[in-house]
N, C-alpha and C positions, 0 to 999 in steps of 0.2 A: 566720713566724719572724722574730726580731730579727736584724738584720744585725750589730749591734755589742753583744751582750749582755755583762754582767759588768763587771769593773774595767779601765778603760783609764787608764793613768797618763799625765798630762800631765807629761812629764819636764823637769827643769831642764837647762840647758846648763852643764856644768862649765867653769870658767875657771881658769887658772893665776894665780899672785900678780901677774903682769904683765898680766892681763886677756886673755890669748890663750885660744882654745878648747882645752880639754884633751881631745883625741879619744880618747886611751887610757882616761882616766877615764870618758868618755862610754860607750864600748863596754863597759867593766867594769860600769858601773851598769845598762845595759840588760840585760846577761846576768844580773846578780843579780836584777833584778825578774822576769825570765822564770822563773828557777829558783824564785823564791818563789811563782809560780803566777798572775801577773797575766794578764789575757785579751788585752791589747793595749797598744800604746805610741803616744803622741802627742808627737812632738818639734816644736819651733819654734812653740809656742803662746805665750800671754802669759807663762806660767810659765817657758818656755824663752828668755825675753828676746829674742824674734825681732826686735823693733824696734832692738836694738843690734847686730845681726849685719849684716855686709855681704852682698850677694847671693851672693858666692862662699862665704862662711862658712856661710850658710844651706843652700846646696846641699850642702856638705860634711857638715854636721850631719845632714841628711836621709839622705844616702848612707851615712854611718857607722852611723846607727841601723838602717837597713834591713839593712846587712851584719851588724851584731851580732845582730839578731833572727833572721836566717838562716831565715826562713820558719816559725819556731816559733809566733809570734803575729802578728796583723796589725799593720802600722804605718800609722797615720792621721796625715797631716801637718797641722800648724797652718798655715793658708793665708792669713792676713791680710796685706794689702798696700795701699798707697795707691790703686792703680788696679785696675780690673777686669782690664785686660790683664795686669798683673803677676801677679794671682792665677791667671789662666788659664794663663799660661806656667809658673808654679810647679807647678801641678797636672799639666800635661803632662810636665814634667821628672820629677816624683815618680812618675808612673804608669810611665814608662819604666824607672825604677830599681826598681820593685816595690812601691810603696805601694799600699794597698788601700782608701784613703779619704782624705777631706779634711774638716777641721773649719774652717768658713768663717764669719767675721764679716760683717756688712753693711759697706757703705762706712764707713771709719773716720776720715777726716780732715775731715769736715764733717757737718752734719745733712742727710741726703738726703731727698728726697720719697719717698712710698711707691712711686710708679712707678719711681723710680731703684733702690730696694731690690729690687723684683721683677725688673727688667731685669738687675741685677747677679747675682742668684741664677740667673736663666735661663742666663746665660753660664757661670757656675760649673758648673751641672748639665751643660751641653753639653760641658764639658771632659773628661768621660768617667769620673770616679771617683764612687763613692757619697759623698754629701755629708751631713755632720752640720752643720746650721745652728747657729750659736752665738749665743744670745740673752744679752747682757750689758748691760742698760741701766744697770747700776751704774757701769760705766767708759766706756761709749760712748753716742753720742747717739740711738740707735735702740732702741725696745722692740718686739721681734718678738712681738706679741700673738697669741693663738690665731687671730684673724681673718686676720692677715697670714700666719701659718704655713699656714692653710688654702689660701691662694693659692699659696704656695711648694711645698706638697706635691704640686701637680699636675705639677711638673716631674719627669721620669723618674728622675733620679739623686738627688733630695733624699729621704732616707729617715729621717732622725732629727734631733732637736734637742737640743743641750746647753742645759739650762734653768738659768740663773744669775740669775734675777730676785730670788731670795731669798724668793719667795712660793710655798710648796709647793702652794697651791691651783691654781696654773697647771698642774701635772701633770694633775690631773683634767680641766681644761678642754681642754688640748691633746689628750688621749686621746679625749675625747668629740667634739671638733670636727674632728680630722684623723686621718689614718691613719699619722702619724709615730710612730716609737718615741721614747721620752723617755729621755735620759741626764741624771741629776741632775748639776749642774755646780758645786755648792758643797758642801764637805765636811761642814759642820755641818747639812746637811739630807739626808744620805745615807740614814739609816734612815727618816726620814719620807717621802723620795722613793720609796724602795722600797715602803713601805706603800701609797703612792698609786698605784703601778703603773709606776714607772720600771724599765726592764729593764736599764739600764746606769748606770754612774757614772764620770764623767771626774774622776779624783781627783788631789789635790795632795799631801797628806801621805802618800799611799801611796808616795811617793819614799822615805820613811823607815820607814813601817809598812805594808808591802804585805800581810803575812799577816793582820794585825789588820783591815785594811780589807776584805779578801776575806771574812773570817769574818763580820764585821758584815753585809755586804751579802747574802751567800749565806744566812745564817741568817734574815734578815728576809724574803727572797724565798721561802724555803721554810717560813715560818710559825713559826719558832723565835724569836719576837719577844722574849720574856722573856730568853732567853739572849743575844740580840744586844744588847739594851738594857743588860744587865749590863756588857758590855765598852764599848759606845758611850759611856756616861756618863763613863767615865774618859778617853776620847779627845777628848771635846767641847771642853774648854778649849784644846787644841791646834788642833782643827779650826776653831775660831772665827777663827784667824789666816788661814785660807784666804780669808776675805772681807775682809781688811784690805789697805790699799794696800801694806803692806810684806810681803805674802805670800811673795814670792820670797826675801827675806832671811831670813824666819822659817823657811821650809822648808829652805833651805840650812844654816841654823844647826843645826837639829835633825838634819840628815843627818850632821853632824860627830859628834854624840853616838852614832849607831848604826853608825859605822864606814864611812859612805858619803860621804866629803868631796866637795864640789862647788866649793870655792873661793869667791871673792867674787862679788858681782853687779857688772855693769858700770855705771859712771856713765851717766845721772844718778842711778841708785839708789846710795844711800850705805849704809854699815854700819848695823846696828840701833843706835839710841840705847840708852844703858845701861838706861833704864827698861824699854824693850821687851825687851832681852836678858834681864833678870831675870824679866819676865813669861813669856817663852817657856820659860826654865829651869824655872820653877815648874810650868808646864803640862806640860812633859816629865816632870818628877819625878812628878807626879800620875798621868800615863799609865802609866809603867813600874812604879810601886809599887802598882798595883792589887792587891787581895787576891783575885784570881781567876786561874784557869788557862785559857789559850786552848786551845780544841779546834779545830785547823785543819780546815776543810772539805775 
């Protein structure tokens, strides 16, 4: 059985106009997502702007998210940090607070050797929470190929991979060569990933469209591909922004449109340029003006 099946939302971190963490808005948003039917929550990942948070803020965001979830769905923390020791300490803290897993990148601040990658994940596994390995060669210097994942899968607590390479063929290879469950990691391959055998999806635009995301993924997984595709094709122009360097700003911008404001992004991220704002607006209009009715699973 899959440890992390379904839609896990990589949540944004809401900020006030003065760039302070808005904990009330954070808790409201987590509650809203759970009411909409998501299967899990992942705070303090890349989309959660973890790199701009102080250690104290990060701990507070994790605690507030777990409190807001209140045991209704699993909370899996984003566990990236500059050193292995910092990652392990964050996992131990989160485990004590009630987190049920960790999404962990390889070493992020330089290009490590394969031996260093393996040693890093061994320490992460030994910290005691189920681990979703995060493969994102698009933004980081390591590509966790199926061959490397096969090595990592031998560690007791490494159970899944968030696959963000953008190559859906990887899903087939990972499932063939390892015993890891695959969670598709980029929104605009959600349907294709589910067809290839991904049992989970770590989603970005589900922050704004949770029911639609759930419907697409569940329909695809249960063989209702034609119905899923009918909706998916209208969401794709938005979902393409999930693989864009300005994904945080784009998702927060769309959240304003659906009544789930999350404030600005912290610098060094700047507001969307006008050209990008217009492109996101057009993609949003295309998504919401679709001539079909959603049947919620």
